[in-house]
C-alpha positions in Angstrom: 11.4 -95.4 119.0 14.4 -93.9 117.2 17.8 -94.6 118.8 20.5 -92.0 118.4 23.7 -94.0 118.2 26.9 -94.0 116.4 25.3 -95.4 113.1 23.0 -92.4 113.0 25.8 -89.9 113.1 27.7 -91.8 110.4 24.6 -91.8 108.3 24.3 -88.0 108.8 28.0 -87.5 107.9 27.6 -89.8 104.8 24.5 -87.8 103.8 26.5 -84.5 104.2 29.4 -85.9 102.1 26.9 -87.2 99.5 25.2 -83.8 99.3 28.6 -82.1 99.0 29.8 -84.5 96.2 26.5 -84.3 94.4 26.6 -80.6 94.6 30.2 -80.5 93.1 29.7 -83.1 90.4 26.0 -82.9 89.6 24.1 -79.9 90.7 26.7 -77.2 89.8 27.2 -78.5 86.3 23.4 -78.8 85.8 22.9 -75.3 87.1 25.7 -74.1 84.8 24.1 -75.8 81.8 20.8 -74.3 82.7 22.3 -70.9 83.2 24.1 -71.2 79.8 20.8 -72.3 78.2 19.0 -69.4 79.8 21.6 -67.0 78.4 21.3 -68.5 74.9 17.5 -68.3 75.0 17.6 -64.8 76.3 20.2 -63.9 73.6 18.0 -65.5 71.0 14.9 -63.6 72.3 16.9 -60.3 72.2 18.1 -61.0 68.7 14.6 -62.0 67.6 13.3 -58.8 69.1 16.0 -56.8 67.3 15.2 -58.5 64.0 11.5 -58.0 64.5 12.1 -54.3 65.1 14.3 -54.1 62.1 11.7 -55.8 60.0 9.0 -53.4 61.3 11.3 -50.4 60.4 11.9 -51.8 56.9 8.2 -52.5 56.4 7.4 -48.9 57.5 10.1 -47.6 55.0 8.7 -49.9 52.3 5.1 -48.6 52.9 6.3 -45.0 52.8 8.2 -45.7 49.5 5.1 -47.6 48.1 2.8 -44.7 49.1 5.2 -42.2 47.5 5.5 -44.4 44.3 1.7 -44.6 44.1 1.4 -40.8 44.6 4.0 -40.2 41.9 2.3 -42.7 39.5 -1.1 -41.0 40.2 0.5 -37.6 39.4 2.1 -38.9 36.2 -1.1 -40.5 35.2 -3.0 -37.3 35.8 -0.4 -35.3 33.9 -0.4 -37.8 31.0 -4.2 -37.6 30.9 -4.1 -33.8 30.8 -1.5 -33.9 28.1 -3.5 -36.4 26.1 -6.6 -34.3 26.4 -4.7 -31.2 25.2 -3.3 -33.2 22.3 -6.7 -34.7 21.5 -8.2 -31.2 21.5 -5.4 -29.9 19.2 -5.8 -32.9 16.9 -9.6 -32.4 16.7 -9.2 -28.7 16.0 -6.7 -29.4 13.3 -9.0 -32.1 11.8 -11.9 -29.6 11.9 -9.8 -26.9 10.3 -8.6 -29.4 7.6 -12.2 -30.7 7.1 -13.5 -27.1 6.8 -10.8 -26.2 4.3 -11.4 -29.4 2.4 -15.1 -28.9 2.4 -14.7 -25.3 1.2 -12.5 -26.5 -1.6 -14.9 -29.3 -2.5 -17.8 -26.8 -2.5 -15.9 -24.4 -4.7 -15.0 -27.2 -7.1 -18.6 -28.5 -7.2 -19.9 -24.9 -7.8 -17.4 -24.4 -10.6 -18.2 -27.8 -12.1 -21.9 -27.0 -11.8 -21.4 -23.6 -13.5 -19.3 -25.3 -16.3 -22.0 -28.0 -16.6 -24.7 -25.3 -16.9 -22.7 -23.5 -19.6 -22.1 -26.7 -21.4 -25.8 -27.8 -21.1 -26.9 -24.3 -22.3 -24.7 -24.6 -25.4 -25.8 -28.2 -26.0 -29.4 -27.1 -25.5 -29.1 -24.3 -28.0 -27.5 -26.7 -30.5 -30.1 -29.3 -29.9 -32.9 -26.9 -30.2 -31.4 -25.6 -33.4 -31.2 -29.2 -34.8 -34.8 -29.8 -33.7 -36.0 -26.7 -35.3 -34.2 -27.5 -38.6 -35.8 -31.0 -38.6 -39.2 -29.6 -37.9 -39.0 -26.8 -40.4 -37.1 -28.9 -42.8 -34.6 -26.2 -43.6 -31.5 -24.8 -42.0 -31.7 -21.8 -39.8 
């Protein structure tokens, strides 16, 4: 059986003093370190959340700018395409006009050269027929 004597009360007092000393020198500093660590971790989490929010905002802004840039590029591309088509049409029309004018000039020149060639051939044919007749008849005409 357990005896309650003077040694038991001394042990209880020693245990109380030990708890008090350990509390002052061990448990309070450990709790303080743990509390400081918890504050640092909470601060880091808050900072990480703030940075994450900032990154999300910047990504949203980037995506908006990217979308605007793509829309602007698409608009410029469409405008350039329309301008190129208009320029192509004008160049083709100019080329057709020049080709028609050139073709008309060439046709006129060919017709003139053909007429000149006919006149020349007619003159040469008359001279040649006269020469042939003189040779056949044996006298000059």
